[in-house]
Structures are given as structure tokens and as C-alpha cells.
N, C-alpha and C positions, 0 to 999 in steps of 0.2 A: 483428813485433808491437811495438807502441808501449808502452813502460812508462808506467804511470800512477802517479804519485807522490801519495801521500795524506799530506798534512801535517796535523799536529795543529791543532785550532782554537785560534786566539789568544784568550786570555781578554780580555774587554772590560775596559777600565779603569773602575774604580769612579767613579761620578758623584757628585760632592760635592753634598750637599743644602744648600740655603741655610740659614744659621743662623737659628734662631727668635729673634725679637726678645724680649729680656728687659726687663720693666718694672723701673724703678728701685725699690730697696728703700725709699728715702725717700719715693718717690711713693706706694707702697702704704701705708706708715705714715700719711702725711698724709691719704690718702683715708679710712682707717679712723677716724682721730681726728676728721676733719671730720664723718663720719656721727654719731659719738657727741656731738660738740659741738652739732650741729644738733638732735638729739633733746633734749638738755638745754635748749638755748635755746627750743625750742618749748614744752617743759614750763613753763619760767619765764614765757613769754609768756601761756600759757593760764591758769595759776593766778594770777599776779599781776594779770592783767586781768579776773579773775572771769568768764571765758567760760563760758556755760551754754547752748549751742545744743541739746544733747540730753544729753550727758554732763555731770555736775556737777563741773567743774574748780574751781569756786569753793569747794568743800568740802575740797579737797586742799591740803597744804602746798606752799609755793613751794620753789624750789631753794635759795634763801638760808636758809630755815628748816630745810631738811634738812641743809644743810652745817653750820649752827650746832649742830644736835643731834648730828651725827656728830662734830664737833670736841669737843663736851662728853663724848660717850661714849668717845672714844678716850683720854681722860685719866682714865678710871675703871678700877679693877681688875676690876670686874664684867664689863665688855665683853670683856676678854681671857680671863677665866675661861670665859665662855660660848663664845667662839671656840675655845679649846683643847679644851673638853669635846666640842663638835660634831665637831672634827677627830679626836679619839680614837675617837669612836663610828663615824665614817664609815670611817676607815682600818682599824679592827679588823674591822668587818663586811664591808667590801669585800675586805680581804685574805683572810679566810676564804672568801668567795665565789669569789675568783679561784682559789685552790688547789683547793677541792673541786669547783667548777664545771668547771674544765679536766679534772680527773681523771675525774669521772663522765661528762663528755662523750665522752672517749676510750673509756671502758669501754662506754658505751651504743652507740657506733658500731662497735666492734671485737669485742665479746663478745656472741654471741647469748643466752647465759644471763643476763647482766646486762640485756640489752635486754628479755628476757621478764619478768624479776623486777622491775626498777626502772622500765622504760619506761611501763607503765600508771600507776604512782603519780605519776611526774613530769608526765605529760600531764594527769592529773586535778587536780594541785595548781597547775600553771602558770597557768591562767586566773584564779586567785583573786588579787585585789589584795593586796599585802603589807600595806597599811594596814588591810585588813579583819581581819587577824589580831591587831591590837593588843589587843582584849579577851582573846583567848586567851593572848597573851604575858604580859599582866598577871597572869593567874591561874596560868600555867604556871611562870614564873620567879620566884625568891625576891626579886629586886630589879628596880626599874624600869630600871636601867642595863643589866642582862643582857637584858631584854626589848627595849629599843631597839636594842641591837646585833644581836639576833636578827632584828628587823624589817629592819634594814639589810642583813644577810646574805641574807635571803630575797628582798629586792627585787633585789639584784645577781646572785644565783645563777642564776636562770633565763635571763636574756639571755646570760650567759657560757656556761652549759652548752649551750644550744641552738646558739649560734654555733660552739662547739667541735665539737659532734656533726656539724653540717652540713659543717664544714671537713674533718673526717676522712673523711666519706663522699664528699666531692668529690675526694679525692686520686686521681690516675690509678693504676690497679692495676699499670701497667707499672713504676712506680718500685719497688714492693714486690717484684715478680717479678725485677727486675734484682738487687736486693740478695740475694734468696734464691738466685738462680742462681750468684752469686759466693760462696756458702757462708755467708751471713749468717743469724743466728738471729732470734728475736722481738725481743730487746733491740736488735739492730742495726737492725731495721726501725723500731722505736719511736724510737730516737735519731737515725737518719740519714734517715728518710723522714717519719714521722708528725709529730714535734715541729717540725722546721724547716718542713715543708709547711703546717702549720695556723696558723703564726704570724700571717699577715694576718687570718684569720678570728677568731682568738682576741682580737687587739687591737681588732677591730671590736666584739666582744662586751663587752670590758672598757670601751670608751668608752661604749657604751650603758648598761652596768651601773652605771657611775659616776653618770651623770645620773639614772637611776631611784633609785639609792641615796640621793642627796641629797633627792629629792622625799619619799621615805618617812621618812628620819631627821628631817627638819624637821617633817613631819606627826606623827610619833610623839612628838617633843619637845613639840609643841603640846598633845597629848592627855594624855600621862602623864609628861612630863619635869619635872625640878625645876631643871635647868640647861641651857644650850645656847642657840644663836641662835634656834631655833624657839620655845622656851619664852618667851624674853624678848620676841620679836616679838608673840606672842599676849598676853602680859601688858601690853605697851604698848597694844594694841588695846582691852583691857578697860577701861582708864582713859582711852581716847580721846586718847592721846598719838600723833597721827598722824605727826609728824616722826620719832619713835622707831620707829614701824612701818616707815617707809621706810628708816631706817638699817638695820634688820634685813633688809629685802628686798635692799638694796644689798650688805650683807655676805654674804648667801646667794649672790647672783649672782657676786660676786668669788671666793668660795670654790669654787663649782661650776666657774667658768671656769678657775681655777688648777689644780684637781685634774684636770679633763678635759684641759687642755692638757699636764699632766705625763704622763698616759697616752698621749696622741698623740705626744709627743716621744719617750718610751721606745719606742713602737711603731715610729716611723720609724727610730730608731737601730738597733733590733734587726733590722729587715728591710731594711737598706741593700743587701743582696745582691740584692734584687729589681730588675727593670728599672725605671729612673728613680728608684731608691731614693736615689741621690746627690743628685738635684735636690730631691726631697721632703724630705730631711733638713736642708736649709738653713733 
């Protein structure tokens, strides 16, 4: 009888994948600056040339007029007071919405009792635009400041809550079962499975909530505020000071971009353990 020797299969050597080409950081920055500069140049060309094919660019201020107004406003205490007031309102309302939105989102997703009690109320209130509640906030709160913060909170709360709730429900049940099999309790499940697992979804909701909060806080300032970027922009419009109107618009855009970028940066840093997290955190 011939002996047949069975040898273990030899593991195939890993095939090295070709390195993905990385675009230069300076090239990316140059491309972004070029797009912004092109938009500014086009605006100057249309307004200075009094172009009026269909849109009335001849009624709008030129870039040089806006820059002059911005330079003048930067040297006034009023500008910085308005900016600080709007930032206080947005950070207060958004901070409250982040804490309460994440907490209620987890409760709605994991507690059947909370889902039955609070679920119908949140679904009824969610489609109502936060800016539509401004008249109620004026009557309900003793000061305009508290009412504006409430509007800001309401605007950011629902995107954060809904994103958190969906993120919790999307977690694989295998993760929770594994922790419980190893003797973990509810607190272990919450801290080791739920909170780390929902971070990408939570920061997605925070990013959306920040944008919506800025829309509503500026609108609330225009309607009922006495200070703030939105109030000052509307006041400039009432006296037909259009360069100052665009100063307010630019200020709102910069503030919104900066705060949204801060949320995105924190989100990338916190979720660096995810696949490709190291690349995205750069």
C-alpha cells in the first residue's frame, strides 16, 4: 500500500495593493481658494458693470463697497457685540439640544415605555418649523433672550434626536448579546456598545442640527431680537444700507462655516477608531 502524504496548504503570500495616489494638500487648498476667488470676481464684474439680463445686479453693491463697509464695521464695538451675542445664543441652544437630543434619542430607541409615551409627541412636533414657534416663544418666555435660545434649541433638537434614535436601532444585536454573555449589565451595554457605536450617527445629526440652528437663530433675531447679527442685518435692510446687509450675510456664513467645521473636526477626532478614520482626521 502506498502511503499518501497530505501536506498542509501553503498560505498564499499577500498581494500588495497599489498605493492610492494622494492629491497634494496645497493643490486642494489652491483649488478651493480659486473657486472662492472666481465667485468674488464674477460678483464684482456683474455689479460694477451694471449687468441686468434678468437678475438686477445693478441694484446690488459691488465687492469693493462691501469690503469698505466690512472694514468700517470691524472697527466698531457694535459689530463685535452682535457677533458675541449670536454666538452665545447658538452655543447655548445647540449645547442643550445636543445633550437632551442624544439622551432622548437613546431612550426612544431602547425603552418601549419611553417610545410609547414620548414617541407620538415628538413625531407630532417634529414637522413644525422652529421659526413658526417664535410668536409662542415671545408669549411664553419672560425675555426675548430666553425665547431666542429656545427657538435655537428646538431647531437643533430634532435632527440630533432622530439621528441618535436611528443610530441606536441600527446597532447589531450581536454586540449587545456578546457583552451580556460575558456577564455585562445594562450599564456595560450602554458604555461599551451603544455610546461608541452611535457616535458616527450622532455627529451626523450634530452637523445637521448646527446648520438648522443658525438658520433659526438668525430668523428669530430678525423678528424679535434687539442684538445679534440677524437683527443688525435686518436693521440695515430697513434703511436700505445694502453693503451692510451683505456684511451681515458674510458674517453669518463665516460663523456657520466655522461652527460646522468645529463639529466635523471633533467628530473625526472622536471616531478615529473607525476604518479610514486616520485618513479622514487629517
